[in-house]
C-alpha positions as CSV (number, residue, x, y, z in Angstrom):
1,X,-23.7,11.2,-6.7
2,X,-20.4,10.6,-4.5
3,X,-17.8,12.5,-3.0
4,X,-14.7,12.0,-4.3
5,X,-11.8,10.5,-2.1
6,X,-8.9,12.1,-3.8
7,X,-5.4,11.3,-2.4
8,X,-3.4,14.2,-3.3
9,X,-4.3,16.7,-1.2
10,X,-4.3,14.0,1.8
11,X,-0.7,13.0,0.9
12,X,0.2,16.7,1.1
13,X,-1.3,17.2,4.4
14,X,1.0,14.4,5.7
15,X,3.7,15.4,3.9
16,X,4.1,18.7,5.9
17,X,3.5,16.0,9.0
18,X,6.7,14.3,7.6
19,X,8.8,17.2,7.4
20,X,8.4,18.4,11.0
21,X,9.3,14.8,12.0
22,X,12.4,15.0,9.9
23,X,13.3,18.3,11.7
24,X,12.9,16.9,14.9
25,X,15.2,14.0,14.2
26,X,17.8,16.0,13.5
27,X,19.2,13.9,10.5
28,X,18.2,13.4,6.6
29,X,16.6,9.9,6.9
30,X,18.4,7.6,3.9
31,X,16.4,5.3,2.3
32,X,18.3,2.3,-0.1
33,X,15.8,1.1,-3.1
34,X,16.8,-2.0,-4.7
35,X,16.1,-3.1,-8.4
36,X,17.0,-6.2,-9.8
37,X,17.1,-6.3,-13.9
38,X,15.0,-4.0,-16.0
39,X,11.4,-3.1,-15.7
40,X,9.8,-0.2,-17.2
41,X,6.8,-0.2,-14.5
42,X,9.5,-0.4,-11.3
43,X,11.7,2.4,-12.9
44,X,8.3,4.6,-13.3
45,X,8.2,3.9,-9.2
46,X,11.5,4.3,-8.7
47,X,11.2,7.7,-10.3
48,X,8.1,8.8,-7.9
49,X,9.8,7.5,-4.9
50,X,13.1,9.6,-5.7
51,X,11.1,12.6,-6.6
52,X,9.1,12.3,-3.1
53,X,12.3,11.7,-1.1
54,X,13.9,15.0,-2.5
55,X,10.7,17.2,-1.5
56,X,10.8,15.8,1.9
57,X,14.6,16.0,2.4
58,X,15.2,12.4,2.2
59,X,18.3,10.9,0.8
60,X,17.5,8.2,-1.6
61,X,20.4,5.9,-2.3
62,X,19.4,3.7,-5.3
63,X,21.3,0.6,-6.2
64,X,20.4,-1.5,-9.7
65,X,22.1,-4.8,-9.9
66,X,22.1,-7.0,-12.4
67,X,19.2,-9.1,-14.0
68,X,21.1,-12.7,-13.5
69,X,21.9,-11.9,-9.7
70,X,20.9,-14.5,-7.6
71,X,19.1,-15.0,-4.7
72,X,22.2,-15.3,-2.5
73,X,23.8,-12.4,-4.0
74,X,20.8,-10.6,-3.3
75,X,20.4,-11.5,0.1
76,X,24.2,-11.0,0.9
77,X,23.3,-7.3,-0.4
78,X,20.6,-7.0,1.7
79,X,22.8,-8.0,4.9
80,X,25.0,-5.2,3.7
81,X,22.2,-2.8,4.0
82,X,21.3,-4.0,7.4
83,X,24.5,-3.3,8.7
84,X,25.1,-0.1,7.2
85,X,24.3,2.4,10.0
86,X,23.7,5.2,7.7
87,X,20.9,3.5,5.9
88,X,17.5,3.7,7.8
89,X,15.4,2.1,5.1
90,X,15.4,-0.8,2.8
91,X,12.9,-1.0,0.0
92,X,13.5,-4.2,-2.8
93,X,11.0,-2.9,-6.0
94,X,9.0,-5.3,-7.7
95,X,8.8,-7.2,-9.6
96,X,11.6,-9.5,-9.2
97,X,13.2,-12.1,-11.5
98,X,12.4,-15.4,-11.7
99,X,15.2,-16.8,-10.0
100,X,14.5,-14.7,-6.7
101,X,11.7,-15.1,-4.2
102,X,10.2,-12.0,-2.9
103,X,8.5,-13.7,0.5
104,X,11.8,-15.5,1.1
105,X,14.4,-12.6,0.8
106,X,11.8,-10.1,2.3
107,X,12.3,-11.8,5.6
108,X,16.2,-11.3,5.7
109,X,15.8,-6.7,5.6
110,X,16.0,-6.1,9.7
111,X,12.5,-5.6,10.7
112,X,13.8,-2.0,11.9
113,X,14.6,-0.9,8.2
114,X,11.6,-2.7,6.5
115,X,9.6,0.5,5.3
116,X,7.2,-1.8,3.4
117,X,6.1,-3.1,6.4
118,X,6.6,-6.7,5.1
119,X,8.8,-8.5,7.7
120,X,7.0,-11.1,9.5
121,X,7.5,-9.2,12.9
122,X,5.9,-6.4,11.8
123,X,3.0,-7.9,10.5
124,X,2.8,-9.6,13.6
125,X,2.8,-6.6,15.3
126,X,-0.5,-5.7,13.3
127,X,-2.4,-8.8,14.8
128,X,-1.4,-7.1,18.3
129,X,-2.3,-3.4,17.4
130,X,1.3,-2.8,18.1
131,X,2.5,-1.9,14.6
132,X,4.5,1.2,14.0
133,X,5.4,0.8,10.4
134,X,2.6,-0.3,8.3
135,X,2.4,-1.9,4.6
136,X,2.2,1.0,2.3
137,X,-1.1,0.4,0.4
138,X,-3.1,-1.0,3.6
139,X,-1.9,2.0,4.8
140,X,-2.6,4.6,2.6
141,X,-6.9,3.0,2.3
142,X,-6.6,3.5,6.1
143,X,-5.9,7.1,5.8
144,X,-8.5,7.9,3.0
145,X,-11.3,6.0,5.2
146,X,-9.8,8.1,8.3
147,X,-10.5,11.2,6.0
148,X,-14.3,10.5,5.5
149,X,-14.7,11.0,9.3
150,X,-17.2,7.5,9.2
151,X,-16.9,5.8,12.3
152,X,-16.1,2.1,11.1
153,X,-16.8,0.5,14.3
154,X,-19.5,-2.3,13.6
155,X,-19.5,-1.7,9.8
156,X,-19.9,-4.1,7.2
157,X,-16.7,-4.1,5.5
158,X,-16.1,-6.2,2.6
159,X,-12.2,-6.3,1.0
160,X,-12.1,-8.4,-2.5
161,X,-8.4,-9.3,-2.8
162,X,-6.6,-11.3,-0.1
163,X,-3.2,-10.9,-1.2
164,X,-0.1,-10.4,1.7
165,X,0.6,-6.8,0.3
166,X,-3.0,-5.5,0.7
167,X,-6.1,-7.6,1.6
168,X,-4.8,-9.6,4.3
169,X,-3.0,-6.7,6.7
170,X,-6.0,-4.8,5.7
171,X,-8.2,-6.9,7.1
172,X,-6.2,-6.8,10.5
173,X,-6.2,-3.2,10.4
174,X,-9.8,-2.6,10.2
175,X,-10.7,-5.3,12.9
176,X,-8.5,-3.0,14.9
177,X,-11.2,-0.6,14.1
178,X,-14.1,-2.8,15.0
179,X,-15.2,-3.3,11.6
180,X,-17.0,-6.6,10.8
181,X,-15.0,-7.5,7.7
182,X,-15.2,-10.1,5.0
183,X,-12.4,-11.2,3.0
184,X,-13.3,-12.3,-0.8
185,X,-11.4,-13.8,-3.5
186,X,-11.2,-16.2,-6.1
187,X,-12.8,-19.1,-4.0
188,X,-15.9,-16.6,-2.7
189,X,-16.0,-16.1,-7.0
190,X,-16.2,-19.8,-7.7
191,X,-18.7,-20.8,-5.5
192,X,-21.0,-17.9,-6.6
193,X,-21.5,-16.0,-3.7
194,X,-19.4,-12.7,-4.6
195,X,-22.2,-10.5,-5.4
196,X,-24.2,-11.2,-2.2
197,X,-21.1,-10.0,0.1
198,X,-21.0,-6.9,-2.8
199,X,-24.5,-6.0,-2.2
200,X,-24.3,-5.9,2.0
201,X,-20.9,-3.8,2.2
202,X,-21.2,-0.3,3.6
203,X,-17.6,-0.3,2.9
204,X,-16.5,-2.0,-0.1
205,X,-12.5,-2.1,-1.1
206,X,-11.4,-3.7,-4.2
207,X,-7.7,-4.9,-4.9
208,X,-7.6,-7.2,-7.5
209,X,-5.8,-5.9,-10.8
210,X,-9.0,-6.8,-13.1
211,X,-10.9,-4.1,-15.3
212,X,-14.4,-3.6,-14.2
213,X,-14.4,-6.6,-12.4
214,X,-17.1,-5.1,-9.7
215,X,-20.1,-3.9,-11.4
216,X,-21.2,-0.3,-10.3
217,X,-25.1,-1.4,-9.9
218,X,-24.0,-3.9,-7.3
219,X,-22.6,-1.1,-4.7
220,X,-24.8,-0.9,-1.8
221,X,-26.7,2.9,-1.6
222,X,-24.5,5.0,0.3
223,X,-21.1,2.7,1.0
224,X,-17.7,4.0,0.4
225,X,-16.0,2.6,-2.2
226,X,-12.1,2.3,-1.9
227,X,-10.6,1.0,-5.5
228,X,-6.9,-0.1,-5.2
229,X,-7.0,-1.6,-8.8
230,X,-4.7,-0.2,-11.3
231,X,-5.6,-1.6,-14.8
232,X,-4.6,-0.2,-18.2
233,X,-7.5,-0.5,-20.9
234,X,-6.8,1.2,-24.5
235,X,-4.3,3.1,-23.3
236,X,-6.5,4.6,-19.9
237,X,-5.8,4.0,-16.0
238,X,-9.0,2.3,-14.8
239,X,-9.6,0.4,-11.5
240,X,-11.6,-2.7,-10.8
241,X,-14.9,-1.0,-10.1
242,X,-17.1,0.2,-12.9
243,X,-16.8,4.1,-11.6
244,X,-19.4,5.9,-13.5
245,X,-21.8,3.0,-12.1
246,X,-20.7,3.1,-8.6
247,X,-20.6,7.0,-8.1
248,X,-24.2,7.4,-8.5
249,X,-24.9,5.0,-5.7
250,X,-21.6,5.2,-3.1
251,X,-21.5,8.0,-0.9
252,X,-17.8,8.6,-1.3
253,X,-15.6,6.9,-3.9
254,X,-11.7,6.9,-5.0
255,X,-10.8,7.9,-8.9
256,X,-8.8,6.0,-10.5
257,X,-5.9,7.2,-11.1
258,X,-5.8,9.6,-8.1
259,X,-7.1,7.9,-5.2
260,X,-5.2,5.3,-3.2
261,X,-2.1,5.9,-5.7
262,X,-0.7,9.0,-4.4
263,X,-0.8,8.3,-1.1
264,X,1.3,4.9,-1.0
265,X,5.0,6.6,-1.9
266,X,3.5,9.0,1.1
267,X,3.1,6.1,3.7
268,X,6.8,4.7,2.2
269,X,8.2,7.9,3.5
270,X,6.3,7.6,6.3
271,X,7.5,4.4,7.8
272,X,11.2,5.6,6.4
273,X,10.6,8.3,9.4
274,X,9.2,6.0,12.0
275,X,12.3,3.5,10.8
276,X,14.7,6.4,11.5
277,X,12.9,7.0,14.9
278,X,13.1,3.4,16.0
279,X,16.6,3.5,15.2
280,X,17.7,6.4,17.1
């Protein structure tokens, strides 16, 4: 039976480190959060960010823009935040209205204020192992893996999902640890090769957003399973992996909810403090 990799205890430990770093900075870092339009999920995320910031002594500036805001107008608003010396970090809440391309506007956030770690300059630093600001979910996954004490050197790691915000940057972070990394995606599945990759994974990370995509009996005996997926099924939150069956075979497994999620906001706050240090 697998040990549970719970995010909350780890997040609490990291929060104490963040508080100490803020004290050493001598200022209250300021995080500017921008929400365009109405979205219940984004608003819930804003509340959790605001609460985390308050508990850490971080100033949370919330800016709500009209749903009809144009891409040009949002870019101009971002530029104002970039030039505001009191603002240390900027986050654009997702999803954005259809008229705005996140990939485009994310490039206008100053790399030094990019607390999500998605600016091309910050992604590029991951390639060279020089990144100080990491994408939040991949950073959370790495913290969970580090907490197991398992050496990733040479381990067969399979990531299912190749998104810009999780799969791709996570693969780079794992390569820094000299893991042998396979990134599987819809092409792998259509080629009928997904199962064979999952069966050989000593570390399996799934970030697709499809409930029960990975059958638990496919998990390799003793594998570490990190389930990033969050899906609502019959009023319950479940992951991408069949938890009960996978738990019987894995050595470590993240619960959903309660695994990666609690750490993600903490990584955002850690990035903000790192950004404030860079600016100072």
